[in-house]
MIBA-376539 format. One line per 4 residues: their letters; for each residue x, y, z of N, C-alpha, C. Coordinates in pm, 1 decimal. Example, Ala and Ser with C-alpha at 12.3 -4.5 7.8 and 13.67 -1.06 7.14 Angstrom:
as = 1319.0,-569.0,780.0,1230.0,-450.0,780.0,1320.0,-330.0,780.0  1285.0,-225.0,708.0,1367.0,-106.0,714.0,1290.0,3.0,787.0
end
This chain:
mnpm = 84.2,-119.7,0.0,0.0,0.0,0.0,87.3,124.1,0.0  50.5,222.7,-79.0,122.5,349.2,-83.2,133.8,407.9,58.0  252.5,459.3,96.6,269.6,511.9,232.7,170.0,621.9,269.1  139.0,708.0,174.4,42.2,814.0,201.9,-97.7,756.4,220.0
lnia = -131.7,656.8,140.6,-261.1,590.6,157.3,-267.0,519.2,291.6  -157.6,460.1,331.0,-151.4,390.1,459.3,-179.3,485.1,575.6  -124.0,606.1,569.2,-149.5,706.5,672.7,-296.0,746.3,672.8  -353.5,762.0,554.4,-495.4,797.5,545.4,-583.5,688.4,604.9
vtaa = -548.5,564.0,582.0,-624.6,451.9,639.0,-618.2,455.3,791.2  -499.0,476.8,845.0,-484.0,485.9,991.0,-569.1,598.8,1046.7  -563.0,714.3,982.3,-640.2,830.0,1028.4,-789.7,802.0,1022.4  -835.4,738.4,914.8,-978.0,709.5,898.9,-1026.1,609.6,1003.5
rnag = -947.6,507.6,1028.6,-987.3,407.9,1129.0,-991.4,470.1,1268.9  -893.3,553.8,1300.2,-893.1,620.7,1430.5,-1016.4,709.3,1446.6  -1049.1,784.0,1341.0,-1167.0,869.3,1345.1,-1293.3,785.3,1359.2  -1297.9,673.3,1288.2,-1413.1,583.7,1298.4,-1433.4,531.9,1439.0
diiv = -1324.3,501.7,1508.6,-1334.2,455.2,1647.9,-1396.8,563.5,1736.7  -1357.7,688.6,1713.7,-1413.8,799.6,1792.1,-1564.2,811.0,1767.0  -1602.7,800.0,1641.4,-1744.3,812.2,1605.0,-1827.5,702.9,1671.5  -1783.4,578.7,1657.9,-1860.6,465.4,1712.2,-1868.8,472.5,1864.3
khln = -1762.3,518.8,1928.0,-1759.3,527.7,2074.4,-1870.9,616.5,2127.4  -1912.5,715.4,2048.2,-2014.3,810.3,2094.4,-2156.2,770.8,2056.7  -2172.5,663.2,1981.9,-2306.1,627.8,1932.4,-2406.4,600.6,2044.5  -2359.8,544.2,2153.9,-2451.1,512.1,2263.8,-2472.9,627.8,2360.8
hldr = -2415.3,743.7,2327.1,-2427.5,859.6,2416.4,-2468.7,983.8,2338.5  -2553.4,966.5,2236.9,-2591.6,1078.5,2152.0,-2663.5,1188.3,2230.2  -2733.5,1149.7,2335.7,-2808.4,1248.6,2413.1,-2716.7,1343.3,2489.6  -2590.3,1306.8,2503.8,-2496.1,1391.1,2578.3,-2415.0,1484.0,2487.8
ltvt = -2431.3,1471.1,2357.3,-2348.2,1546.9,2264.7,-2390.8,1692.8,2255.1  -2293.0,1778.3,2233.8,-2319.7,1917.7,2202.6,-2330.9,1931.4,2051.4  -2446.8,1974.4,2004.1,-2473.0,1986.4,1860.8,-2509.3,2130.4,1829.6  -2446.6,2187.4,1726.8,-2478.1,2323.4,1684.1,-2516.1,2322.4,1537.3
skdr = -2587.1,2425.7,1494.9,-2630.9,2439.0,1356.9,-2536.3,2532.5,1282.2  -2478.2,2482.9,1173.0,-2392.0,2566.5,1090.2,-2474.5,2646.3,990.0  -2585.0,2587.7,948.7,-2670.2,2646.5,846.3,-2803.2,2572.9,851.6  -2893.8,2606.3,763.4,-3022.7,2538.1,759.3,-3002.2,2388.7,734.1
ndyv = -3050.8,2306.4,826.2,-3040.8,2160.4,814.4,-2895.9,2111.8,800.5  -2802.3,2184.7,858.0,-2660.5,2146.9,849.9,-2602.5,2155.0,990.4  -2569.2,2039.7,1046.4,-2531.3,2032.7,1188.0,-2387.2,1984.6,1205.6  -2330.9,2023.9,1317.8,-2198.5,1975.1,1355.5,-2201.8,1939.5,1503.3
sevd = -2137.2,1830.2,1537.5,-2130.3,1787.4,1676.9,-1984.9,1785.8,1721.6  -1966.5,1768.4,1851.9,-1829.8,1758.1,1902.7,-1759.9,1634.4,1847.9  -1837.3,1535.0,1804.8,-1776.9,1415.0,1746.1,-1711.2,1447.7,1612.5  -1779.9,1529.0,1530.5,-1719.8,1573.6,1404.1,-1583.5,1638.2,1430.4
rqae = -1581.4,1725.5,1530.5,-1457.5,1799.8,1557.2,-1349.1,1709.4,1615.7  -1386.1,1618.3,1703.3,-1286.4,1526.5,1759.7,-1228.4,1435.5,1651.1  -1315.9,1385.7,1564.2,-1269.7,1298.0,1456.3,-1178.2,1374.5,1361.0  -1215.6,1498.2,1330.4,-1131.6,1579.0,1241.7,-996.7,1609.0,1305.4
deii = -995.5,1643.5,1432.7,-869.2,1670.2,1502.6,-777.3,1548.8,1498.0  -834.3,1429.0,1514.4,-754.5,1307.3,1510.8,-696.5,1284.4,1371.9  -776.1,1303.3,1269.1,-726.3,1285.2,1131.9,-611.4,1382.1,1104.0  -631.2,1508.0,1140.0,-527.1,1608.9,1114.8,-400.6,1576.6,1192.8
avir = -413.9,1530.5,1315.4,-296.6,1496.3,1396.7,-217.2,1382.1,1333.3  -286.6,1280.9,1284.2,-217.8,1167.4,1220.3,-145.1,1213.6,1093.9  -210.7,1295.2,1013.5,-148.7,1343.6,889.7,-30.7,1434.7,919.7  -49.8,1527.8,1011.7,57.2,1623.7,1045.1,182.2,1553.9,1100.5
ksfp = 162.1,1444.0,1172.4,276.2,1372.1,1229.4,367.4,1318.3,1119.7  308.6,1270.2,1009.7,388.4,1212.3,901.6,420.0,1312.2,791.6  331.0,1408.2,768.8,348.6,1501.8,657.1,321.3,1644.8,703.6  411.7,1700.0,785.5,387.0,1832.5,843.4,380.9,1944.9,741.0
ghgi = 435.0,1922.8,622.9,435.0,2028.0,522.4,314.8,2028.0,430.9  227.4,1929.5,445.0,112.2,1919.3,355.9,0.5,2015.2,397.5  -70.6,2067.1,298.6,-187.9,2147.6,325.2,-308.8,2059.1,354.0  -408.6,2115.9,418.3,-529.2,2041.4,454.4,-650.8,2130.3,431.6
laee = -753.7,2073.8,369.4,-885.0,2136.5,361.9,-980.8,2044.3,435.7  -1033.2,2090.0,548.7,-1118.4,2007.5,633.8,-1254.0,2074.7,651.2  -1358.7,1993.4,661.4,-1494.5,2048.9,666.6,-1513.8,2143.7,783.3  -1467.7,2106.0,901.3,-1500.1,2184.8,1019.6,-1401.2,2297.2,1046.7
sgqh = -1274.0,2274.3,1020.7,-1173.0,2375.1,1054.5,-1120.1,2451.8,934.2  -1166.9,2416.2,814.6,-1131.6,2493.6,697.0,-992.9,2464.3,641.7  -930.7,2568.0,588.9,-803.3,2555.2,518.4,-685.6,2565.3,614.5  -595.5,2467.3,604.7,-468.8,2469.2,678.2,-358.5,2475.4,573.2
pgkd = -296.7,2590.5,552.1,-196.6,2602.7,445.7,-77.0,2511.0,467.0  -17.6,2466.2,356.7,102.0,2382.8,362.0,216.0,2448.1,287.0  331.9,2384.3,292.1,451.2,2439.3,228.8,480.0,2374.5,94.1  401.8,2274.7,56.2,426.3,2209.0,-71.7,295.3,2197.9,-148.0
eyqw = 292.6,2114.7,-250.9,176.6,2110.2,-340.9,82.8,1993.8,-311.8  92.1,1938.2,-191.8,-2.3,1835.0,-149.0,-113.4,1898.3,-65.0  -236.1,1851.0,-86.2,-347.4,1895.3,-2.4,-438.5,1776.9,29.4  -463.9,1758.1,157.3,-559.4,1657.8,203.4,-697.7,1721.3,211.2
iidp = -798.3,1647.3,167.3,-936.7,1695.4,168.8,-1015.9,1600.1,258.9  -1067.9,1653.8,369.3,-1116.8,1569.2,479.3,-1262.2,1598.9,514.0  -1342.3,1494.7,521.6,-1473.2,1501.5,586.0,-1470.3,1399.6,699.5  -1464.6,1446.3,824.4,-1448.1,1352.6,935.8,-1571.5,1267.8,963.5
ldgt = -1688.8,1319.3,921.1,-1813.7,1245.3,944.2,-1913.9,1288.2,837.9  -1912.1,1218.4,726.3,-2006.2,1248.0,619.4,-2136.6,1174.3,649.1  -2241.7,1251.3,673.8,-2367.9,1192.6,717.4,-2393.9,1222.9,863.3  -2360.2,1344.8,907.2,-2376.9,1381.7,1047.6,-2522.4,1369.6,1092.5
tnfl = -2616.3,1411.1,1007.7,-2757.6,1402.2,1045.1,-2798.4,1257.0,1068.2  -2751.3,1167.4,981.8,-2777.1,1024.9,1003.4,-2721.3,979.9,1137.7  -2596.2,1017.1,1163.4,-2530.5,978.5,1289.0,-2610.2,1026.3,1409.6  -2656.1,1150.5,1405.8,-2728.2,1207.6,1519.3,-2863.8,1141.8,1542.1
hsfp = -2913.6,1070.0,1440.9,-3038.5,996.4,1454.4,-3016.1,845.6,1465.7  -2891.0,805.3,1485.5,-2854.6,662.7,1494.7,-2890.0,585.9,1367.5  -2897.0,657.3,1256.8,-2921.6,592.2,1128.2,-2786.0,549.2,1073.0  -2762.0,419.8,1057.6,-2625.0,369.7,1037.2,-2572.2,383.2,895.0
qfav = -2570.9,506.0,845.8,-2516.3,532.1,712.4,-2435.7,661.2,718.6  -2308.8,648.9,752.4,-2218.5,762.3,760.8,-2076.3,709.4,744.6  -1983.9,799.9,716.6,-1848.7,754.3,684.3,-1746.3,863.0,708.8  -1621.8,820.2,714.4,-1506.0,909.6,715.2,-1452.7,913.9,572.8
sial = -1426.4,1034.0,522.0,-1377.1,1048.2,385.1,-1248.0,1129.8,384.3  -1143.6,1075.0,324.7,-1012.9,1141.8,318.0,-956.9,1125.1,177.2  -918.3,1235.8,115.4,-855.1,1231.3,-16.2,-726.2,1311.8,-12.4  -633.7,1277.9,-100.1,-508.5,1352.5,-113.7,-495.1,1400.0,-257.6
qhkg = -472.7,1530.2,-270.3,-456.1,1593.6,-401.0,-311.8,1642.3,-414.2  -252.5,1622.5,-532.1,-117.2,1672.4,-557.9,-116.9,1748.0,-690.0  -83.0,1875.6,-684.6,-84.3,1961.6,-803.3,-218.3,1954.7,-875.4  -326.5,1951.8,-796.9,-459.8,1954.1,-852.9,-515.9,1820.2,-895.0
kleq = -437.1,1712.8,-883.8,-483.7,1579.7,-921.8,-508.4,1494.6,-797.4  -621.7,1425.8,-796.1,-651.4,1335.6,-684.9,-562.9,1212.4,-694.4  -490.3,1183.1,-587.2,-391.4,1075.7,-588.6,-428.9,957.7,-500.0  -488.3,985.7,-383.3,-521.3,879.7,-287.4,-661.4,904.5,-232.7
aviy = -729.6,796.7,-198.0,-865.2,810.7,-144.2,-894.7,700.4,-43.8  -961.5,739.3,64.0,-1010.5,644.8,164.8,-1150.8,685.7,205.3  -1242.4,592.3,203.1,-1374.7,610.2,262.5,-1395.8,491.7,355.6  -1421.7,523.4,482.3,-1433.5,419.1,583.8,-1569.9,424.9,650.0
dpmr = -1640.9,313.8,644.5,-1770.3,299.2,710.5,-1746.8,230.1,844.9  -1750.7,305.6,954.9,-1716.4,245.6,1084.2,-1821.6,149.3,1137.6  -1944.9,158.4,1088.7,-2048.5,67.1,1135.0,-2030.0,-72.2,1074.9  -2001.4,-77.4,946.6,-1980.8,-205.8,879.3,-1832.9,-243.7,875.7
qelf = -1747.4,-151.7,920.3,-1602.5,-169.3,915.3,-1558.1,-203.2,773.4  -1616.5,-133.1,677.4,-1578.3,-148.7,537.4,-1483.5,-35.9,498.7  -1373.3,-72.8,436.3,-1269.9,22.7,399.0,-1256.1,26.6,247.1  -1292.6,139.7,188.2,-1278.6,161.2,44.3,-1152.4,244.7,21.0
tasr = -1065.9,200.1,-68.2,-941.9,272.3,-94.6,-913.3,277.8,-244.4  -838.2,380.3,-284.5,-795.1,392.0,-424.2,-668.4,474.3,-431.9  -583.1,438.9,-525.4,-465.3,517.2,-561.1,-471.8,542.8,-711.4  -435.8,664.5,-753.3,-444.9,697.3,-895.3,-358.7,601.6,-978.3
ggga = -422.9,534.3,-1072.0,-354.6,437.7,-1156.8,-339.2,300.7,-1095.9  -385.3,283.7,-971.4,-366.0,156.5,-902.0,-492.7,78.8,-874.1  -607.6,131.4,-918.4,-732.8,60.6,-896.4,-801.5,98.8,-767.4  -922.4,46.5,-751.3,-1004.5,71.7,-632.8,-1030.0,-59.7,-560.1
fldn = -1040.1,-51.0,-427.3,-1048.7,-171.8,-346.6,-1148.8,-153.9,-232.6  -1209.8,-265.1,-194.2,-1290.4,-275.9,-73.0,-1228.6,-384.6,12.1  -1172.0,-343.1,126.5,-1104.7,-438.9,215.4,-1004.7,-526.5,138.6  -921.5,-460.4,57.0,-813.6,-525.6,-19.3,-862.6,-613.6,-134.3
rrir = -992.6,-607.1,-163.7,-1046.4,-681.1,-278.9,-1077.8,-581.0,-389.3  -1028.5,-607.1,-509.8,-1048.3,-515.4,-622.5,-1197.6,-500.2,-651.8  -1241.4,-378.2,-674.8,-1381.0,-352.4,-707.0,-1391.8,-283.7,-842.2  -1506.6,-305.1,-908.0,-1534.9,-244.1,-1037.8,-1681.1,-199.3,-1040.3
vtnq = -1707.6,-98.5,-1122.0,-1846.5,-59.5,-1144.1,-1917.1,-172.2,-1219.6  -2049.0,-168.3,-1221.0,-2125.6,-272.9,-1289.0,-2117.5,-256.2,-1440.4  -2179.1,-349.0,-1510.0,-2186.8,-342.5,-1656.3,-2319.1,-283.2,-1704.0  -2388.9,-213.2,-1616.7,-2519.5,-157.6,-1652.1,-2511.1,-70.5,-1777.5
kgle = -2597.9,-98.0,-1873.7,-2587.8,-32.8,-2004.1,-2683.7,83.8,-2023.3  -2785.6,93.4,-1941.1,-2882.0,202.0,-1957.2,-2966.3,217.2,-1833.4  -3067.1,304.1,-1840.4,-3150.0,332.3,-1723.9,-3240.1,215.6,-1685.2  -3288.2,141.3,-1782.5,-3379.0,31.9,-1752.0,-3311.0,-72.2,-1663.7
gall = -3368.0,-93.8,-1546.6,-3312.7,-191.4,-1453.1,-3202.5,-138.4,-1363.7  -3166.0,-10.9,-1378.1,-3056.6,45.9,-1298.5,-3103.9,83.2,-1158.2  -3014.3,70.7,-1062.6,-3038.1,119.8,-926.7,-2950.5,242.4,-906.0  -3013.3,356.4,-877.2,-2941.0,482.2,-864.6,-2942.7,532.2,-721.2
gtgf = -2839.1,604.0,-686.3,-2834.5,677.8,-560.8,-2847.1,825.8,-590.0  -2895.7,901.6,-493.6,-2908.9,1045.9,-510.3,-2909.6,1111.7,-373.7  -2916.1,1242.1,-374.1,-2930.7,1318.4,-251.4,-3026.0,1432.6,-276.0  -3132.1,1442.1,-198.4,-3229.2,1550.3,-214.7,-3169.9,1681.1,-162.7
pykd = -3200.4,1793.5,-227.0,-3159.1,1922.3,-169.4,-3217.5,1938.5,-29.0  -3135.2,1980.4,65.5,-3185.0,1995.7,202.2,-3139.2,2124.8,267.6  -3042.9,2195.3,208.5,-2998.4,2322.8,263.1,-3044.0,2438.8,175.4  -3001.3,2435.7,50.3,-3033.4,2541.8,-44.3,-3141.4,2491.4,-139.3
mqhl = -3258.1,2552.5,-134.8,-3372.6,2503.4,-211.9,-3386.9,2570.3,-349.2  -3288.7,2649.0,-390.9,-3303.8,2721.5,-517.1,-3309.9,2628.4,-638.0  -3253.6,2506.9,-624.1,-3254.2,2413.8,-737.0,-3355.3,2300.1,-718.3  -3446.7,2317.1,-623.5,-3538.4,2207.3,-593.5,-3624.7,2168.7,-713.0
dayl = -3678.8,2265.7,-782.9,-3764.1,2233.9,-897.7,-3685.5,2160.8,-1005.7  -3564.0,2206.8,-1032.1,-3480.4,2140.6,-1132.3,-3449.7,1997.6,-1089.1  -3417.1,1980.4,-962.0,-3386.3,1846.3,-911.9,-3506.9,1753.8,-923.6  -3624.8,1802.8,-885.4,-3744.4,1719.0,-892.0,-3776.4,1679.3,-1035.4
gmfr = -3746.0,1767.9,-1129.9,-3762.8,1731.9,-1269.9,-3669.8,1619.2,-1310.2  -3546.1,1625.3,-1265.1,-3450.4,1517.5,-1292.4,-3496.3,1386.7,-1229.0  -3541.1,1396.0,-1105.2,-3586.2,1277.8,-1032.8,-3704.1,1212.5,-1105.3  -3798.5,1294.7,-1146.9,-3916.5,1243.7,-1216.4,-3877.4,1175.4,-1347.5
amit = -3782.6,1235.1,-1418.2,-3740.1,1177.2,-1545.2,-3670.6,1043.6,-1525.6  -3589.8,1033.5,-1420.1,-3513.8,910.1,-1395.9,-3603.9,796.9,-1345.8  -3693.7,830.3,-1255.0,-3764.7,724.2,-1182.2,-3860.7,646.3,-1271.4  -3899.5,704.3,-1383.1,-3991.4,632.6,-1472.1,-3924.9,513.9,-1540.7
dvag = -3791.1,513.3,-1548.0,-3720.5,408.2,-1622.4,-3639.8,312.0,-1536.1  -3593.8,356.1,-1420.6,-3498.0,276.3,-1344.3,-3567.1,176.1,-1252.6  -3488.4,83.3,-1198.5,-3541.7,-15.6,-1104.2,-3571.5,47.7,-968.8  -3498.2,154.0,-934.4,-3520.3,220.2,-806.6,-3421.1,331.9,-785.8
irrp = -3455.7,424.4,-696.2,-3367.4,534.3,-657.1,-3361.6,536.8,-504.9  -3241.3,543.6,-450.8,-3220.2,542.3,-306.3,-3154.6,672.7,-261.3  -3188.9,717.4,-141.6,-3128.3,837.5,-83.4,-3078.8,804.7,57.0  -2961.9,739.5,69.4,-2914.7,697.3,201.8,-2864.8,811.3,290.7
gsaa = -2809.3,919.7,231.6,-2772.1,1033.9,314.5,-2624.4,1056.5,337.7  -2537.1,982.6,268.3,-2393.4,1007.0,275.4,-2337.5,999.4,134.3  -2305.2,1114.0,76.0,-2255.6,1116.5,-61.2,-2125.6,1037.5,-76.0  -2041.3,1041.9,26.6,-1915.0,966.4,20.4,-1942.6,817.4,2.3
ldla = -2034.3,763.6,82.7,-2067.9,622.2,69.1,-2142.3,594.2,-60.4  -2226.5,687.6,-104.7,-2296.2,668.3,-232.3,-2196.4,648.0,-345.6  -2093.5,730.9,-349.8,-1992.1,718.1,-454.0,-1910.9,589.6,-437.3  -1880.2,553.8,-313.1,-1811.0,426.9,-288.6,-1895.9,309.5,-336.2
yvaa = -2025.9,321.4,-320.6,-2116.8,214.4,-364.1,-2124.3,205.5,-516.4  -2112.3,317.9,-585.9,-2101.8,311.9,-732.2,-1974.8,236.8,-770.8  -1864.6,270.8,-706.6,-1737.9,204.3,-734.8,-1744.6,54.6,-708.6  -1817.9,16.4,-604.0,-1826.1,-125.3,-564.8,-1936.8,-201.4,-636.7
grfd = -2012.6,-133.5,-723.3,-2117.5,-200.9,-797.3,-2247.9,-217.1,-722.2  -2263.8,-148.8,-609.4,-2389.5,-155.3,-533.9,-2493.8,-60.0,-592.0  -2448.0,53.5,-641.0,-2528.6,143.8,-722.7,-2472.3,138.8,-864.5  -2560.7,157.0,-962.2,-2514.8,170.4,-1100.8,-2478.3,314.7,-1132.9
gfwe = -2542.4,408.7,-1063.7,-2513.9,549.7,-1087.2,-2559.1,634.2,-970.2  -2518.4,760.8,-972.8,-2547.7,854.2,-863.9,-2544.3,995.3,-918.5  -2632.7,1081.7,-867.2,-2623.3,1224.5,-897.9,-2670.9,1305.5,-778.1  -2614.6,1426.1,-765.6,-2657.1,1516.4,-658.2,-2614.6,1657.7,-693.7
igln = -2681.2,1754.3,-630.5,-2657.0,1896.9,-652.6,-2604.7,1959.8,-524.0  -2503.3,2047.0,-536.5,-2463.2,2133.3,-425.9,-2380.6,2069.7,-316.7  -2294.4,1975.6,-352.7,-2206.8,1912.8,-254.5,-2079.5,1995.6,-235.5  -1999.1,1956.8,-137.0,-1872.6,2023.5,-108.3,-1755.8,1934.1,-147.9
pwdi = -1636.5,1991.3,-168.1,-1522.0,1908.2,-208.0,-1495.4,1792.5,-112.7  -1511.6,1816.5,18.5,-1482.6,1709.3,115.3,-1585.8,1597.5,110.6  -1705.4,1626.6,57.0,-1807.0,1522.2,42.7,-1770.0,1421.9,-67.5  -1702.3,1469.5,-171.5,-1692.5,1391.5,-294.9,-1551.4,1360.9,-342.9
aagi = -1449.0,1426.2,-288.4,-1313.9,1411.4,-344.7,-1268.5,1265.7,-345.3  -1279.4,1198.1,-231.5,-1235.2,1058.2,-224.7,-1321.1,970.0,-314.8  -1451.8,994.6,-315.8,-1541.8,914.5,-398.2,-1516.0,929.6,-546.6  -1476.5,1048.5,-588.5,-1444.6,1071.1,-729.8,-1332.8,978.6,-774.7
llvr = -1224.5,972.5,-696.6,-1113.2,886.1,-733.9,-1152.8,739.3,-729.7  -1231.1,700.7,-630.8,-1276.6,562.0,-622.1,-1353.4,520.4,-747.5  -1446.9,604.1,-790.9,-1527.0,570.6,-908.9,-1439.5,562.9,-1033.0  -1350.0,659.4,-1049.9,-1260.7,656.9,-1166.5,-1177.2,529.9,-1168.9
eagg = -1118.9,495.9,-1053.6,-1030.1,379.7,-1049.2,-1107.4,247.9,-1059.3  -1237.4,252.4,-1037.0,-1321.9,133.7,-1052.6,-1380.2,123.2,-1193.4  -1339.7,214.1,-1282.3,-1382.4,207.1,-1421.0,-1505.3,288.2,-1454.1  -1552.8,372.8,-1363.0,-1670.4,453.4,-1387.7,-1636.0,589.7,-1444.0
ligd = -1739.9,663.9,-1481.4,-1724.8,799.9,-1532.2,-1783.9,897.8,-1432.4  -1721.4,1015.9,-1425.1,-1761.9,1121.8,-1332.5,-1767.5,1252.0,-1410.5  -1868.4,1333.7,-1382.5,-1875.2,1465.5,-1443.3,-1972.4,1553.7,-1370.0  -1985.6,1677.6,-1417.9,-2088.6,1764.1,-1363.5,-2220.7,1734.7,-1435.2
lagg = -2323.5,1809.9,-1406.2,-2455.9,1778.7,-1459.3,-2466.1,1797.7,-1610.0  -2372.5,1873.1,-1667.1,-2369.9,1893.4,-1811.8,-2268.1,1801.7,-1879.8  -2204.4,1714.9,-1801.9,-2104.3,1624.2,-1857.5,-1964.4,1681.6,-1861.7  -1945.9,1801.1,-1804.1,-1814.3,1863.4,-1800.1,-1732.5,1818.6,-1680.8
hshl = -1631.5,1898.2,-1647.0,-1535.4,1857.5,-1544.3,-1530.7,1950.8,-1424.0  -1639.3,2024.1,-1399.2,-1639.0,2120.2,-1288.7,-1695.7,2061.3,-1160.4  -1714.7,1928.4,-1155.6,-1787.7,1867.4,-1044.6,-1724.6,1890.9,-907.5  -1592.2,1886.8,-898.5,-1528.7,1905.1,-768.2,-1547.1,2048.7,-719.9
esgn = -1545.9,2143.8,-812.5,-1561.8,2284.3,-776.0,-1709.2,2320.6,-755.3  -1796.5,2273.6,-843.3,-1938.1,2311.7,-835.8,-2015.8,2230.7,-733.2  -1971.8,2107.0,-708.7,-2046.0,2017.8,-620.6,-2166.6,1954.3,-685.5  -2184.4,1976.5,-814.7,-2293.1,1914.6,-890.9,-2233.3,1796.2,-967.0
ivaa = -2280.5,1675.4,-939.8,-2204.7,1558.0,-980.6,-2294.0,1446.1,-1033.1  -2242.4,1378.7,-1134.9,-2301.1,1255.6,-1187.2,-2189.8,1152.1,-1191.4  -2217.2,1031.7,-1143.2,-2121.1,921.8,-1146.1,-2194.7,796.6,-1188.9  -2135.7,720.3,-1281.0,-2207.3,603.0,-1331.2,-2113.5,512.8,-1409.9
tpkl = -2167.2,399.9,-1450.9,-2095.5,311.2,-1542.0,-2076.7,384.5,-1675.2  -1979.9,342.9,-1756.2,-1953.1,415.2,-1881.4,-2072.9,427.7,-1974.8  -2158.6,326.5,-1982.9,-2272.9,334.1,-2073.8,-2394.8,399.0,-2010.1  -2406.5,392.0,-1880.3,-2517.8,456.5,-1811.5,-2497.2,606.9,-1799.6
fpam = -2373.6,650.6,-1788.5,-2340.5,791.5,-1768.9,-2407.4,882.0,-1873.5  -2389.7,855.7,-2004.1,-2456.5,943.2,-2102.6,-2608.2,935.4,-2096.8  -2661.5,821.6,-2058.9,-2807.5,808.4,-2047.2,-2860.5,895.5,-1934.0  -2789.2,900.8,-1823.2,-2830.0,988.4,-1713.1,-2821.3,1134.4,-1753.8
lrei = -2715.5,1171.2,-1824.5,-2701.0,1310.1,-1868.5,-2815.1,1351.2,-1960.9  -2859.3,1260.1,-2046.5,-2970.1,1292.3,-2136.9,-3098.4,1323.3,-2060.1  -3121.9,1250.8,-1951.5,-3241.4,1275.6,-1871.0,-3228.1,1403.0,-1787.9  -3107.1,1434.9,-1748.1,-3081.5,1553.6,-1666.1,-3086.9,1681.9,-1749.4
rphl = -3037.6,1675.5,-1872.5,-3016.1,1795.6,-1954.6,-3138.5,1886.8,-1967.1  -3258.7,1836.0,-1992.3,-3373.4,1926.9,-2009.4,-3409.2,2007.5,-1884.7  -3358.5,1967.1,-1770.7,-3394.9,2030.6,-1644.7,-3286.3,2122.5,-1590.5  -3180.1,2140.6,-1667.3,-3070.3,2225.1,-1620.5,-3105.3,2372.3,-1634.6
tdal = -3091.8,2446.2,-1527.1,-3100.1,2591.3,-1532.2,-2962.0,2644.9,-1572.0  -2954.8,2772.9,-1602.7,-2825.6,2831.6,-1638.2,-2723.6,2812.5,-1526.7  -2770.8,2820.3,-1402.0,-2679.9,2808.8,-1287.4,-2624.8,2667.5,-1272.5  -2691.5,2567.7,-1329.5,-2648.1,2429.0,-1315.6,-2570.4,2377.2,-1436.6
ks = -2549.8,2460.5,-1535.7,-2484.4,2415.6,-1658.7,-2332.8,2420.0,-1651.4  -2277.9,2468.1,-1543.2,-2132.1,2473.1,-1532.0,-2089.6,2431.8,-1391.6
end
């Protein structure tokens, strides 16, 4: 395993231990609202502090972008992108769908990725050019060729409602053809599930880099395609993302295209 990936795995597992330790004491947690329907708990912050400490010990010169503490400048061209608890709302309701997400970017390219599900103890990893893995077993996207019979993941708008009508149009267009659409509540795990063949495709609007950076690399290394809602490459910056098997990807874009507003086209 790549040494940098190995450090990310250690950090993710340590953070996962912190998260699980607090599951039976949710009533004692201090929870604050960052925005509409967007919460942070002391567990998020403790898990993030642990991840940063593990990374800083081995790579003190690397930059870090973390959900809770923001930008930590570095002295070189490496940047870690961290979500210590993707699916905080699920966690706070004891709904067992949340994960730790850690990605490493070098000169703008995603190089390493870890998504760790502490409830199932499933570890998804990827290195650029080295493939994607679940618990050391190689994973690939499915062979799904179109919408008919596909199982898709998505995320409903819950903070910013300006794109709700556009999203509902996309949802309506997709659901008439597919086998089903699921909304589990953790974009990091949704993307990991595309990589592992549990979902055939996924789309969502308005995500953050820490939600999707690791998942983007996982899907690519598992043979899938990733883009923004118009099929371009602004997904990491815009947070508007489509991920799918190579043949399903264009089919999803065709259904999405009629519902794109000007604000969603880039």
